[in-house]
N, C-alpha and C positions, 0 to 999 in steps of 0.2 A: 503494500500500500503505499510505496514512496512516493513523493513528490520531486519530479526533476526538472520541471520548467523554469528557465531562467529567470522569468518574470517574478516569481515566487519566492526568489532569494533575495535578501535584502541587500540594496547597493553598498552598504559598508562591508560587507562579509565578500564582496567580489573584488579581485586582485588582479589587476591586467599589466603586463612587462610591455611596454614601447618596443625595446630590444632585448631578445633573449635567445640564446643558441644553446641547445641540449644536445650534446654528442655529436656536434658538427651539423646539427639540423636546425634552422633557423624556424623558431616558433614565436616570432614577436606579434603582437597585436592581439587579436581575439583568440589565436590558437595558444595564447599562455595565460588565457584568464581560469584563475583559480579560485576555490572556494575556501576562505580563511577557517581553520579548523577551530573548532569551539568545544567546550566542556560545558554540558548542561547538567545542572544539579537541581533544579527545580520544577522536576516532574509533578504533575499531580495526577496520581494513579487512579483519584476517586473521579476526575471530573466528568468521564463519560458516563458513570454511573449517578452522578449527581444531576447531570442534565437529562439522562434518560426517565429520571424519577419526577421530573417536571413535566406538566401537560404539554403535549406535542412532540416530546423527544424520545418518546418510547421505544421507537425504532431506529435509532442511530446507530445501533451495533450490526444492521443490515447494509450499511453504506459498502459499497466494492469500490468506490473511487471511479466512477466512469464519466463522470463529468457531465452527465444530461442535464444536473439540476443548474450548474453555472451558464452551461450553453443555452438554456431556455429564460435564463433569468432576465426579467425586464430593467432592474437596475443595474446589472452588469453591462448591459449593453451601453448605458451610459456612464457607468463607472466600473472600469476594469478591475479596480481595489475590491470590489465587492463580490467575493468569491465563496459560495456556500460550500463548494466542494473542499476548498481548502480549510476552511473553519472546522468543518465535520472531521477533517483529517487531523488537524491540531488538537480537538477535543479528544480523540480516540485513543493518542498516542500520549496524550498528557501534557503537552506543552501550553501552559497556562500562559506564561510570560508572553510567548510568541502571538495567542490570540487576544492579549490584553492590548498589544500595540494597534490592533484594529478596533477596540471596543466602541469608538465615536463612530463608526460608519456600519456596524451589526445593526443598528436600529432603523436603518434606511429601507429594510423589507417591507414591501407596500401589499404584500398578502395576495398577489394576484393568483398565486396557485401555479403558475406555468411550470415551476419547478416539480411540483409534486404530480402532476399529470404526465410530466417527461420521465420521472424515475421509474425504471423497470424493477425495482427493488421494496417499492411501497415503503421508504425510509419517511416520506412526509417532510422533505426538507423545509417547507414552509412553517411547519409546526416546530423544527429543530431549530431555526432561525429565532423564533419568538421564544422558545425555552432557553435558547442561550442569553438573548436579551434578558430573560427573567433572572436567569442565573447571575448575570452582572450585576442587575440591581441589588438582588438579594445579598450578594457578597460585598456589595458597597464599591465595587469597579466604577460604577456611574451613576451621575443621578438620573432621576426618572425624565424621560425625553418628554417633549412637549405632545407627541402621539399618546404617551403613558398617561400624561396627566389628563388629557381629552377623554382618555377610556375611563378614568377613574371618575371622572366628573359626570361623563353620562351614565356609568354603571351606578353611581350613588345615588342618581336621581329615579331610576329605574327601580332600583332595591327598596327606595324608601317611599316613592308614591306610586309604583305601578304604570308609570305611564313618562312620556318627556315633555317638556315646555323648552322650547328651542332657545327663548330668549335667555331663559334662567342658565341654561347649558352654557351658552357663549359668555354670559358676565362671569360667571364661576370659574372659566376656563382663562380668560384674559385675566382675571384677577391673580391666579393661581402662578401664572406664567410671566405676570410683571408686564403686561399690555396695556396700552390705552383701550378704553372701551370703544372711542370714536376711531374706526378703522374706514379708510377710504373705499374699500370693496363693500364694507358692510353697510355704508350710508348710501353708495350706490343702489345695494339689493334692497335696503330697506324703501328708498323713492321708488324703485320699481314696483314694489309690492303694493305699495299705496296708491299707486296710478292703476293699478290693475284688479286689486281685490276689492269686494264689494264693503261698503262700510259696517255693515253687519258682523262680518268675520273679523274686520280690523278692531273693532270693540272688543270681540270674544278673546282676540290674541292678546291685546292690552292688559285686560283683566286677568288672563291665565298667568300673566308675568307678576302680579300682585297677590293673587289669593293662593296660589300653589294649588291646583286642583289635584284631587288624589282620585285612584281607583276604588270603587266602593268595596267594601269587604276585603281590603288588602292586607289587614293585620296579620293575619296566618300565613299567608306568602311570604310577607316580609320578614317575619319570623323565622320562617323555614329558610328561607336565602340568607339571611344575617348567619344562622348556624353553619349552614354550607362553606360558606364563604371563610368562617373562622376556622373550620375544620381544615379546609383547603389550605389557606395560608399556614396553620400549624405543620400540617404534612410537609410543604414545601421547605419549611425553615427544619423541620427533622430530618429531610433528606439531605441537607447541606451542612447538617449539625450546627446548626444556630440556635442559640438560646432562644426558648420561647418568649422571655420576658420582653424582647426587641420587636414582637410584633406589632404590626401598625394598627391592627384591626382590634 
């Protein structure tokens, strides 16, 4: 399962001699490109098991490094550094420090699922990317991304009220991410809605931002969801051997 592509070798680990002769043979330039030797002492032998224990990562062990996921990836077409196959490789052999070097772009997965459809081994690479991103957050390697914050705000409202009020979701998202509520695109969208929607509907939308409408009889469902979320969060922390008292929920 080794990775041989030159593009995946860190530039600082490559050495090229402009002029070099070995046993009478001129091997100058690209012929004399060598990979610097190194000793790795920070293997995390539990990393694959930890990510496999998180939702989405269960089938990571099936990967045979064919590259179908990366070849089909929407983000890889725009940013070649986004490489699911390579990250799965790093996870499986426990190279945590190498994985952390890409921690700021692993979050770019857009869940288009092209990788999952292309995978011949049912690895569910999209799920593995989400599990890896969740692993990075639980381990404290990266703060929640804006996408993660939006998911939290959206989920909290569904869990609490059994329904979504878009204005409240946006306000809370902007507040938690430190953004101003007045966004040019949002102003343009609101103006467009005001000019097209009937007055009665606009009034209802306005009232919904104030009174927080709730789904009738939602109490039992809310309690069941809260219990499940707490259990799932505790299970994720146990899988990574993290103390329960650090739980966010």
